[in-house]
N, C-alpha and C positions, 0 to 999 in steps of 0.2 A: 805662791805661783811662780813657776819657772818661766823666765822670759828669754827671748832671743834678741833683745835690744842691742847688746854688744855685737853679736854676729852680724846683724843687719847693718848697723852703723859702720863696722869695719869693712863689710862687703861693698858699701857705698863710698868708702875712702874718706869718711868724715871723722873729725875729732869730737871729743865731748863738748868742747866749746862751740863747734859748728852746729851741733844739734841743739844745744841750749839756746843759742841765738835764733835758730829757726823756729823754736817753739813759739806759740802764740797764747798768752804773752810770754816774752823771753824769760828764761830762768838761768840758773848757774850751771857751769860744767860739773861742779861738785854734786849738785842735786841729781843730774843725769847719771853720774858715776855711782851714786848710792842706789838709784833705781836699777841700774844694770847689775850690780853685785848682789842685790837683794837685802842690803842693809837698811833700806827704806821700802816700805810696802808700796807696791804698784797698784794704784786704783784704776778703775776703768777710765776715769777722766785723764789720768796721766798717760795711760796707754794710747788714748785717742790723740792727745797733744803730741806725744812723741811720734806716733805713726804718721800724723800729718807732717811733722817736721822732716821725717825720713822719706815721705812720699810713698808709703805703703799702707795697708789696712792694719787695724789693731790686731786682727787675727794672725797676721804675719809675724807679730811680735810675741805671740804666746807659743811656747814649746809644748806640743802635744805628742804623746807617744806614737800616734799613727801618722804624724806628719812626715812627709818624705823630703827632707832637706837634702840637697845634692852637694857633695863636697867639691870644692874647686881644686882641680888637679894641676892646672897651668894658667898662666896669664899670657895672652897673645897681644903682641904689640909690634912696632916697626922692626924690632930686633929679632922677632920670631917668638916662639913659645918658651917661656921660662917658668920654673917652679915658683910658687908663691913663697914669700919669706915667712908667713904665718899661716896657720890653718884657717880656712875660711869655707863657708858654705853659701849657697844661693838658695833663696826661698823658691820652692816649686810654685809655678803659676797656678792661680785659681781665679775663677771669674768674680768680678765685682758685681754688685746689684745692678740689674738692668743691662748686663752684658749680652751681646749677640755674637754669633759666629757665622762665618762664611766658609764653606768647604769648596776649594778650587778643584774642578773636575777636569779641566784642560788648561794648559799653559796660556797665559795672557799677560802682556806687559812684564813686570818683574816677578809675577807669581807663577808657580809651577803646579802641575797636577799633584794633588795630595796635600797641598798647603792648607793650613787652617788660619783664617784671619779673624782675630778677636777684635770686636768693636765695642765702643761705648756709645750708648744712645744719648743724643743731645736734643734739647728742646730748641725751638726757633730762636730764642734770645741768646743761645750759646753757639749758633752756627758759625759766627766769626772766628771762634777758637779752632775751627777745623780747616781754615783756609790753607791751601797747599798740602792738604793731607788727602789720602784716599778715603772715600766715604760711600756708604750704602744709603740710597735714597728710595723710600717707598713711592710707588706710582699707583694709579688706579688699577682695579681688577686684579690685585694680588701680584703685580709685577714690581720689579725693582730696577734701579740703575746703580751702577758702581763705577766710580772713576775719581779723578782728582778734582777737588772743589777749588775752582779757580776764581770764583766771584759770587757776589750776592748783591742783588739790586732789589730793594723792597722785599717782597715776599717770594722772589724768584731766586733759585740757586743755579749756578752755571757749572757744569761738569765737563771735564775733558776725559773721554773714555780712554781705557788703557791700551786698546789695540791700535796698531799703526794705521794711519789713514782714516780713522774714525772722526766724525764731526762732533763738535761741541754740542752738548745737550742742555736745554734750559727747562727746568722743572718748576712749575708754579705752586706755591703754597704747600710744600711738604709738611706734614704734621710733626716730623722729627727726621733727623739724619743720624747715622751711626758712624762715628769716626774710627778708622782702623788704629788700634793701639798696640797690637802684638801679633807677630807672625810666628806660627809654630810650623816648623818644617822638618820632616824626617829626612835624614841624609842617606 
């Protein structure tokens, strides 16, 4: 099996030792190196451990002929755009299980018409992980609220809508919320 472990690791700016320590349970840099080069067979268990350490899905680490990895042409920083010193690619985004999307039809807050907001659905016990993030909250009769999650009291969530001058919304007992995790914007 051909893997993209090295490419993803380098794109994230991590060393073999960084990945080895981030694995659960931790392993050695030598083992990660052998898995990257193919001198050691990569099992599904290893793919899952390394993917978790890199913060990607196991599918992101498998090189498939039809996968559209995008080459990195430049690095943008305070000094401007510079050419990378090594060739690198970024993994094209694909949705995680339970992902939801929002299509922006008119500009509001930081979002522009045409933006796609990818969200991850969270159960009530996970709501605290979305504090100070933009979230989609279901409401009765097929309606939704979208705004910044600014608080949670018991079974109620408090949202600050994106539009100027809008008032805080309090929604009781939502069955789930979806936290914004990725913005796709055409330029």
